[in-house]
C-alpha positions as CSV (number, residue, x, y, z in Angstrom):
1,M,323.6,-37.4,125.3
2,D,324.9,-35.7,122.2
3,K,328.1,-36.3,120.3
4,T,329.9,-33.4,121.8
5,S,328.8,-34.4,125.5
6,I,330.1,-38.0,124.9
7,Q,333.5,-36.6,123.5
8,C,333.8,-34.4,126.6
9,F,333.0,-37.3,128.9
10,F,335.5,-39.6,127.5
11,L,338.2,-36.8,127.4
12,V,337.6,-36.2,131.1
13,L,337.8,-39.9,131.9
14,L,341.1,-40.4,129.9
15,T,342.5,-37.4,131.8
16,I,341.6,-39.0,135.1
17,V,343.1,-42.4,134.1
18,S,346.3,-40.6,132.8
19,C,346.7,-38.6,135.9
20,S,346.2,-41.8,138.1
21,S,348.7,-43.7,135.9
22,A,351.3,-40.9,136.1
23,Q,350.8,-40.6,139.9
24,S,351.4,-44.3,140.5
25,N,354.5,-44.1,138.3
26,L,356.0,-41.8,140.8
27,R,355.7,-44.3,143.5
28,E,358.4,-47.1,144.4
29,V,358.2,-50.0,142.1
30,E,356.3,-53.0,143.0
31,D,358.9,-55.5,141.5
32,E,362.6,-54.7,142.5
33,R,364.1,-57.7,140.5
34,D,365.1,-55.2,137.7
35,F,367.8,-53.6,140.0
36,S,370.2,-54.7,142.6
37,Y,372.2,-53.3,145.6
38,E,375.5,-54.8,144.4
39,Q,378.2,-52.2,143.8
40,N,380.0,-52.4,140.3
41,K,377.3,-54.5,138.9
42,E,375.3,-53.6,135.7
43,T,372.2,-53.2,137.7
44,G,373.8,-51.7,140.9
45,P,373.0,-48.4,142.5
46,E,375.3,-46.3,140.4
47,K,373.6,-47.7,137.2
48,W,369.9,-47.4,138.3
49,G,369.5,-44.1,136.2
50,K,370.5,-45.8,133.0
51,L,368.4,-49.0,133.4
52,K,365.1,-47.3,132.3
53,P,364.3,-43.9,131.0
54,E,361.7,-43.3,133.7
55,W,364.4,-44.0,136.3
56,K,366.7,-41.2,135.1
57,M,366.3,-39.3,138.3
58,C,368.3,-42.0,140.1
59,G,371.4,-40.7,138.2
60,K,370.6,-37.1,137.6
61,G,368.5,-35.9,140.5
62,E,370.1,-33.3,142.8
63,L,367.7,-33.9,145.7
64,Q,368.4,-37.7,146.1
65,S,368.1,-39.8,149.3
66,P,369.4,-41.1,151.5
67,I,371.9,-38.5,153.0
68,D,374.1,-38.3,155.9
69,L,372.5,-36.1,158.7
70,T,375.7,-34.5,159.6
71,N,375.8,-31.7,162.5
72,D,377.3,-29.3,159.9
73,R,374.0,-29.4,157.9
74,V,371.5,-29.6,160.7
75,K,369.7,-26.4,161.6
76,L,367.9,-26.5,165.0
77,V,364.3,-25.2,164.6
78,Y,361.1,-25.0,166.9
79,H,358.4,-24.1,164.3
80,L,357.8,-27.3,162.3
81,G,355.2,-28.6,164.7
82,R,354.9,-32.0,166.4
83,L,354.1,-35.0,164.4
84,T,350.4,-35.5,164.1
85,K,349.5,-39.1,163.5
86,D,346.1,-40.7,162.9
87,Y,346.7,-44.4,162.1
88,K,344.1,-47.1,162.4
89,P,344.0,-50.9,162.0
90,S,343.7,-51.9,158.3
91,N,343.7,-55.1,156.3
92,A,347.2,-55.6,155.1
93,T,349.3,-57.7,152.6
94,L,353.0,-58.7,152.9
95,K,354.6,-58.7,149.5
96,N,358.1,-60.0,148.6
97,R,359.2,-57.1,146.2
98,G,362.5,-58.8,145.4
99,H,364.9,-57.0,147.8
100,D,362.5,-56.3,150.8
101,M,359.3,-57.2,152.4
102,M,356.6,-54.6,151.9
103,L,353.5,-54.4,154.2
104,R,350.8,-52.8,151.9
105,F,347.6,-51.6,153.6
106,E,344.5,-52.5,151.5
107,E,342.1,-50.1,153.2
108,E,342.0,-46.8,155.0
109,S,344.9,-47.1,157.5
110,G,345.2,-43.5,158.5
111,S,347.4,-40.6,157.9
112,I,350.0,-38.1,159.2
113,K,349.7,-34.4,158.7
114,I,352.7,-32.3,157.7
115,N,352.7,-28.5,157.4
116,G,348.9,-28.7,157.0
117,T,348.9,-31.4,154.3
118,E,347.4,-34.7,155.1
119,Y,349.3,-37.9,153.8
120,Q,347.6,-41.2,153.6
121,L,349.7,-44.2,154.8
122,L,350.3,-46.5,151.8
123,Q,352.9,-49.0,152.9
124,L,355.9,-49.7,155.0
125,H,359.1,-51.7,154.4
126,W,362.6,-52.1,156.0
127,H,366.2,-51.6,154.8
128,S,369.2,-53.2,156.5
129,P,371.5,-51.7,157.3
130,S,370.1,-48.1,157.5
131,E,370.1,-46.0,154.4
132,H,370.4,-42.7,156.2
133,T,373.4,-42.1,158.5
134,I,374.0,-39.6,161.3
135,N,377.4,-38.0,161.3
136,G,378.7,-40.9,159.2
137,R,377.3,-43.6,161.5
138,R,375.1,-46.4,159.8
139,F,372.6,-48.1,162.0
140,A,371.3,-51.8,161.8
141,L,367.9,-51.2,160.3
142,E,365.7,-48.5,158.8
143,L,361.9,-48.5,158.7
144,H,360.2,-46.4,155.9
145,M,356.5,-45.6,156.3
146,V,355.5,-44.3,152.9
147,H,352.6,-41.8,152.6
148,E,351.0,-40.0,149.8
149,S,348.7,-36.8,149.7
150,I,345.6,-36.4,147.5
151,N,347.8,-34.4,145.2
152,G,350.2,-37.2,144.7
153,T,353.2,-35.7,146.7
154,M,355.0,-38.3,148.9
155,A,356.3,-38.2,152.4
156,V,358.2,-40.9,154.4
157,L,358.3,-41.2,158.2
158,T,361.5,-43.0,159.1
159,I,362.8,-44.9,162.2
160,L,366.4,-46.0,162.7
161,Y,367.2,-48.9,164.8
162,K,370.5,-50.3,166.5
163,I,370.9,-53.8,167.9
164,G,369.4,-54.4,171.3
165,R,366.1,-55.4,172.7
166,P,363.4,-56.8,170.4
167,D,361.2,-54.3,168.4
168,S,357.7,-54.8,169.6
169,F,356.1,-54.2,166.1
170,L,358.4,-56.7,164.4
171,R,357.6,-59.1,167.2
172,L,354.0,-59.0,166.2
173,M,355.0,-59.6,162.6
174,E,357.5,-62.5,163.2
175,N,355.0,-65.2,162.7
176,K,353.6,-63.5,159.6
177,L,357.1,-63.0,158.1
178,G,357.8,-66.6,158.9
179,A,354.8,-67.7,156.9
180,V,356.1,-66.1,153.9
181,T,359.7,-67.2,154.1
182,D,359.0,-70.2,152.1
183,Q,357.5,-68.3,149.3
184,H,360.2,-67.2,146.8
185,E,357.8,-64.6,145.2
186,G,354.3,-63.4,145.5
187,E,352.2,-61.9,148.5
188,K,350.1,-63.1,151.4
189,N,347.2,-61.3,153.3
190,V,348.1,-61.0,156.8
191,G,344.8,-59.6,158.1
192,M,344.4,-56.5,160.3
193,I,347.5,-54.7,161.2
194,D,347.6,-51.5,163.4
195,P,350.3,-49.0,162.4
196,Q,349.8,-47.3,165.6
197,K,351.7,-50.0,167.4
198,I,354.9,-48.8,165.7
199,E,356.7,-47.2,168.6
200,I,358.3,-43.8,167.7
201,G,358.9,-42.6,171.3
202,S,360.3,-39.1,170.4
203,R,359.0,-35.6,169.5
204,K,362.3,-34.7,168.0
205,F,362.9,-35.3,164.2
206,Y,365.0,-34.4,161.2
207,R,363.3,-32.8,158.2
208,Y,364.5,-32.4,154.7
209,I,363.4,-32.7,151.1
210,G,364.8,-35.6,149.1
211,S,363.7,-38.6,147.0
212,L,362.4,-42.2,147.2
213,T,365.4,-44.4,147.9
214,T,364.4,-47.1,145.2
215,P,363.5,-46.4,141.4
216,P,362.1,-44.3,140.1
217,C,363.9,-42.2,142.8
218,T,361.1,-39.5,142.5
219,Q,362.2,-36.2,144.1
220,N,360.5,-33.7,146.3
221,V,359.7,-36.3,148.9
222,T,359.3,-34.9,152.4
223,W,361.5,-37.0,154.8
224,T,360.8,-37.0,158.6
225,I,363.5,-39.0,160.5
226,V,362.9,-39.6,164.2
227,K,365.9,-38.6,166.2
228,K,365.4,-41.3,168.7
229,I,367.2,-44.6,167.8
230,R,365.2,-47.6,168.7
231,T,366.4,-51.1,169.1
232,V,365.9,-54.4,167.2
233,T,367.4,-58.0,167.6
234,K,369.9,-59.5,165.0
235,E,367.3,-62.3,164.6
236,Q,364.5,-60.0,163.7
237,I,366.9,-58.4,160.9
238,R,367.8,-62.0,159.8
239,L,364.2,-62.7,159.4
240,L,363.5,-59.7,157.2
241,R,366.5,-60.7,155.0
242,V,365.7,-64.4,154.8
243,A,362.2,-63.7,153.7
244,V,363.1,-62.1,150.4
245,H,365.5,-64.8,149.2
246,D,367.7,-62.3,147.2
247,D,371.0,-63.8,148.4
248,S,372.0,-60.4,149.7
249,N,373.0,-59.0,153.1
250,T,371.9,-55.6,152.3
251,N,369.2,-53.5,150.7
252,A,370.5,-50.1,151.5
253,R,371.2,-47.5,148.8
254,P,374.5,-45.7,149.3
255,V,374.4,-42.1,150.8
256,Q,373.8,-39.4,148.1
257,P,375.3,-35.9,147.9
258,T,373.6,-33.5,150.0
259,N,374.0,-30.7,147.4
260,M,373.8,-27.8,149.8
261,R,370.5,-28.9,151.2
262,V,369.6,-27.8,154.8
263,V,368.4,-30.4,157.2
264,H,366.2,-29.1,160.0
265,L,366.1,-30.7,163.5
266,F,362.7,-29.9,165.2
267,R,362.9,-29.9,169.0
268,P,359.9,-28.7,171.0
269,K,360.6,-25.6,173.2
270,S,359.8,-27.7,176.3
271,S,362.8,-29.8,175.6
């Protein structure tokens, strides 16, 4: 291989590494100890955009999440298409990120297809109380299933919960969450987890363009929020909060300005 070929090879390699690094920097942070959810604190939500240069969107972005899904903003549509999920069991790791428990999938865990684009499932985590509200109403818990396309664009599938009967998926996770409760930091492999066992139970959903709700608050994230409100017990929520040891009763970012964004509500014509 001549000198020119070697230079070209390393240039291509550097480009690939740089793109991969830039793409990963658009994801939610793995360690959440650099910020907090406490209002009027130096690390609180209103200050996130000033804590690090790469987090500036948290303060300056105009497409930030979460938002209030108010009826005044919602436009009923029939053309978005049903949710196409293709999840499969995958080896997973529970990680204490500082303010939440993240379930990260280590292998191919399947995908969701939105507008013809396939998004691979990367991880899921919970916020309590909910981050999104509906007509000003905040719910007990919110699940985020975070996906990424081959081009690096993000999509989040969201389920809201109110207090009631136990959630079946969290019931499967209770022993695993209990096993990491005594760990103040770090992570633990929890074996094979099947995302297909997460109950959605509705073909109706809200759709809008927003951002990640934790730093770096990356924008142009496609949000899909299932309309059906599912149920969870107070004890299941308590277990999620106790596991992270952050001495806080909440890890929900305040509602952000909608800034004239339109929220679509998809309803199949058969409904």
